[in-house]
N, C-alpha and C positions, 0 to 999 in steps of 0.2 A: 505493498499499499505506500503510495507517495506522501512524503511527510507533510502534513498540512499545517501551511505558515511559511514553506519556504518560498512558493511560488504562488504569487494571486493569478489563479486559473481566470480564463474567459467567462464572460457574463454570457448568458444565453436565454432565449424566450423559454426554453424547457427550467430553466433553473429559476426563473422568475413565477413561472407557473408552480412549480413545485412549492416554492415560500408561499403562495395565495393557498394551493392546494391543502397546505398543512393547518394553516390557520381556520379553514371551512371545515376540516377533519377534527380539531380540537375542539370546536364549538358545537360539532354535529355528536360527537361523544359524550358532550353534555346536556345536549338534548334529549338524547336517547334513555341515559340514566334518568333524569327526571321523570320522562313520560314513563319508564317502565316502573317507577316506584311512584306514579300518578303526585308527583309534586310538581304543582302549579309553577310556570315559569315569572321570575319577579325581578324587581332593576339589581337586587343583588347579583343573582344569578348572570344576569348582562356584566355585571361587574368582574366575577369570578371567571366567565369564558374570554374577556377582554384582557384580563391578566394574565391567564393560562397563555391565550394567543401568542402577548408579545413575550412573555418569558421565555418560553419556547422558541420562539423565533432568534432573539437575541443570541440564547446559548447555544442554538443550532448553528446562527452563522459564527459564532464566534470559535466553536470546536471543529469548525470547518465540513460540517456535515452538508452544505449545499455546493461544496465542491465537487468536482466530476469523480465520478466512482466507477468509471468505465472498467478501471483495472483492478478494482477491487472487490472482495466479498461480500455476500448478502451478509454474514455475521457480522464483518466489521461494521458495516453500517448500522447493523441492528444495534449495536453497542453503542453506537454515538448516540441514538435515536432515544435509548434506553435513558442514558445520561441526561439528555435535554431535556426529556419528558419528566424523569424524578424531579429534576430542579423546579419545573413550572408547577409540579403537584404539591411538594414541598413550598412555595409560595402561595399558593392559595389557600393550602392549611393554615398557613399563618396568617393571612389576611382575615380568614374566618374568624380563628382565633380573636384576633385584636376588636373585631365587632361583637364579639360572642354570636355567633351564628354558627352554632356546634351541637346545634339538637341530634340525638340519634338518629332521625331520621334523614337527616341531610348527610350525615358520616355515610349512612349507608349510599346515598346517590355518589357521594364523592368517589368511595370505591370501587363502585360498579365502573364510573368515569373515569377513572385512573387504566384500568383495566380495559376498557372499550377502546378510548381513547390512542392507548399505545398500541393496541392489536390495529386499529385502523389506519395508524400512521406505519406500521410495518407492511400490513398487505397492502397499502397503496403503493410501496417500494417494491414489491413482490409483482403485483400488477405491471409497474413501470418495466421490469427486466425483462418481463416474458414480453411485452409489447416491442422494446429494443430489440432483445432477440430474435423474434420474428423478422422484422424491420430490415436485421442485419443480414439474415439470411438470405432476403429478398434484394440484397444488394445496395441498400440505403442505410443512412447513419453510418459508413464505412470512414475510417481513417488510413491514409497511408503510411507506414512507417517503413526505415530501412534503418540497419544497423552496423555501424562502426566499428569492425572487427569481427574476423572471422576465427578465431580460437574457440576455444573449449566453453569460455563465459559467453560469447556470440551465439553460437551454436545450441547453448542451454535455454537462454532467450528464446532462440529461434524456435526450438520445440516447444517453449510454452506459449507463445504466441499461438502457433500453429494449432494444440490443442484447445486454445481457449476461445474458442469461436464467438464467444457470447461477449468477449472485449471488442468486436467489431471491427479489428486491425485486419488490415491487408500488406502484408510482407512482400517489397518489391523486392528486397536483397541485401546482401553484405557488401560492405567498402571496405578494404584493407590494403595498409601498405606492403605487406609481407606474403599476400598471397597472389598468384598469378589470376588471371580470369579464368573460373571454372564454375564449375556447382558444388554443392556438399546435399549430401542426402541426410534430411532432417525431418525425422516422424514419419518416413517413405515419401516425401516431397523433394524433388531438387530444388535449393534456392540458390540462384546466383551470386557471383561476386562482380557486382560491375563496375569495380575501377578500386582506383587508391581513394584515400582522405580527403585530398586535394580534389579528386574529381568528385567525392560526396557533396564537398562545401559547393561545387557548381552547380550541381546539379539539384541541389536544395535552393539555390537563387534561382533557378528558373522555375519553382513552384510545384504543385503537383506532391509535395511530401509535407504530410502534417506533422510526423514524429520522428524526431533522429534518436537513437539509443548509440551511445558510444561506452563499448562494453569491451574495453581495452586492459593489458596488465597493467599491474602497478608501476613497472619499470617507465612506462611510458608517460610518464605525468609530464615530460615537457610535450611531446605528442598532441594530449589531450586539452593543455593548456593553448596550445597553437590552433587546434581546432575550434576550440570554443569563442576563442576571440573573434575568428572567421566566421562562425556561424551568429554570432550576435548582429551581422548584417542582413540576417532572413528574417522571416516570421515564423520560422519552423518552431515546434515545443520542442526542446532537447534535454534529454535527460542523462546522467552518467550512472552508468550500473557495475557499481565498487568490485572489485576483484577480492572478494572476501570467500568465495569459493576454496581460493587457495589454501585456508585452513579447516581445519577437524570442526567443526561447526557443532555447537551444543545450542539450541533454542536462538539463536541469535536473531536479534530484535533492534528495531531503533529507540533510541531514549534518547529525549531533550532533556541537556541538563543548563536550565536557565538561558535555553533560547537556543544553546548552539546542539546539533543533533550529533549524537554519537551512536556506535553500532555495537551493540555487546556483541562479542561471540563466543563466549563460555556462561552460560547462564542456565539456571535450573529451570524447569516447567512451572514452579509454584509460584509465580507472581500475581500480585493482585488480589481478587477472589477467589483463585486457584488454591489458594494455601489455606483458607479457611474450609475449603470442600474437602480437601485432602484429608483435614483435621478433623472435620466432622465424619468423614467416612470410617476413620482409625478408632474414633473413641465408640461411635454406636456399634460395629461391626464387632471390633475388638472385646466392648465388656459383654454384649450378647454371647460371644464366644467362650469367654471366660466364665460368664455364669454356667454353659451348658457343660463346657469340660472340665469345671471343679470337682466332680467324684473321680475322673480320669487321673487327676493330676495327684490327690490325696494316695489312689494307689498305688501311682507310679511311685510318688516318694516313698511310702512304705516299702516297696522293694527294693528301690536303690538301698536305703535304709538295711532292710534286712540280708540284701545278699555280697555286699561286701563293706569292707571298713572306711570311712570316710565320710565328707559330707553329703546332704541330698542335693544340695544345688552346687553348681560349676560356673563362677563367674569370673568370665575372659575379657581383658581389655582388648576393646576392638575402634576401631574410626568411624563416627557418625557423622552426623550432618554437618556439611565444611572444613573434618577431617579434626573434629574435636574426638578425643578420647569420652568413651561409655564402657561402662561395664554390663554385657550382654549374659541374659542366665539360661543356664539350659540346665537340666539334669544329668549327674554326673553319670558318665557312660564308661569310664576307664579307672585303672588304678591309680593314675596319678594325674595332676591337675594343675596341667603346666600352662604357663602365662609368662613367657619371657623374651626375649631376642631371636631366640632358636627354638622353632616349633615344629617339628617334621609332621607334615599330613598324615592322618588316617589312610591306614591303605589294607590290602585283603591280608586275614589272618594278623591283624596288629596286635602283638602280645599283650598291649596296654589296655585293650578293651576288655570290659568285663562281660561275662554270658549275658545277664539281662542286656547290657550298653549295646551288643550287636545287634539285638533285636529291636532295642528304640533308636538306635541311629540307621538301621536300616530303614524303619518305617517311620522315621522323622519324629517319634514322641519324645526323643530329649529336647527339640526344639518348643513345645508347647510353653516354658516358663516367658517365653518371648514377648508372650501376650501381653505380662504384666511391664514388659520394655515398652509396647506400645502404648497402653494406656499413660506411662510414664512422659511418655511424649518423644522417648529416645531412639523409639524408631516406628516403622511404618509396618500395617500389614502387606504391601506390595512394595518391592522397593530392589535393587541389588544386593545382593546378600553381603552379610558383614563377614571379612575376613581377619584371621588375627592380624595384630601388627605387624608382626615377623614377616607374615607373608606380604602384605602390603608394601612395605619397607624393601623386598626381594621383588616384586612384580613393578612395583611404578619406574625401576630403573631400567626395565626390560620390554615394557609395554606401554608405547605413545599415549597417551589420552588416560592413562589407568586413571589417575586420582579425581578424574572427572566425574567417577561414579558417586563420590562424595557430596554433589554438589543436590543431593536429596536424601533422607534419612535410610538406614537401611532395610530392608524387609523382613520379612519371613518368608516369605515364597515372592518368586520374580519372574519375568518374563523369558529368563537365560533357564532358569531351573522345568518350568513347564514343557520347555522345547528340550529338555532331553541333557542341557549342560548343568548337571548336579553332580556333588559328589567329589571323589578324587581327580586333581587336576595334575596327572603327573607328570605332563609334557608342556611346555610352553603354549601349542599351538592350541591346547585345550583351554587354557588360560585364554588366552587371547579369543576365545571364539565365545567364551562365558562375559566377555568384556564387550565384546562386540554387540551381544543382545542386549547387555544393560543398557548402552550408550542409545539403540536404536529404543529401549523403551523410553529412555527420559527425552528423548526428543517427539514421540509419537503418544506422551503421556495423555490421557483423557480417563474421566471415571469408569468411561464404557470398558475401556480397556482393562484398567483396575478388576471391573465385575468380570471381566472375559477372564482372565488371570485366577481369580477367584475359583471362580466355577468350573475351570480346567483342572484347577490343583484339586479340590473336592472330586473333580471325575477321573483323574488318574491316579490320585491319591501322591502322598509325600514318598513312598516308597521308591529304590531306584537301587539297579543293579551294581552301580558306582559308588554307592554309599557305605564306608566302610565304618 
């Protein structure tokens, strides 16, 4: 999504119509709520409707809702609508409190208005997207696009444009200094290299090119500045595509620091409301499971105590969120409680493992006390499995990006585990594969993915032939 505020995009008749239509929908939502509850319209209602329409307009305009959403998803646009609408409803509620117009009956109207108004605003945008998509398939409302740079970044951008017909872009071709006139097969379509970057400037000056995307490597900074200076003498919309794919990205996003745009390269997935959603998931599911398994916990504790000398619980130091040390709880399954700089991984027929411990480790029942860690906030139900500190220090030197696993809380089960990467990692390749799945989980995290992992864990069980 283009950063709101960096460039003032051109106004259009569609833009003006959208602003007016939002005001109409705001008032229509209030009228529907009043009609539904049989509340007669009165001067107060006219004032409330006007306040909501004005506040929503200014909040939406300030946040960038009325700028072009051609290249952005409906989800992003809906978030902007929700923010502006919540502010409008809060101001209306404050106004009602000031004039003491807060009867129980009116509160019912206000709640229905909040829901109906938001629904109307979102549905209108869905309808507009359908209309524009239909028009673009008919060859209307299209914008011509060229890409400066035929390297990996440019080819990746071309693939996105060709795959996203809803944006209404007609890709004319590439321009690149280092490539001869040729064509590239992108998403099953041959895209021509039309010339070098100087010829790009000449062709843009001739007109008929609406958007220029410069997708050049970081080392071409001087050339980018030169081309941008020349393109300033045209009317095309020009965008720079940052070459951030050179790095191993983790939830990259655009973040504004007091007016200066920055790009986060390594970031955890739980920012904003996601952090609250994840914690609510852990507390509710974790507490429910603890209640259900409490009899099992008591029986296992008794079995560990009676089967071999030593404590019932084994608490081992491991890395948690942001690399902070935490104590992870487990039922003791060995004759030793090792927790130091050199901890050999459990292996097949390991003499340290007790007879009961063999069963507990193979079925993962020794991990059940970690639900207490979840309630404490040290772990999550779903996340990368925590490794012993000694193993972390060993593998972080061998596997690039290994420590990025600690941008989230460690989990009892995870994406790597339900895909078969559980248990002993006697080779470096096995650990690399586990880390690969952990990072894939972090890049694609959602509440639904967590539910999928939890249900898959319940379906296939915790047992594994690789768990010793």
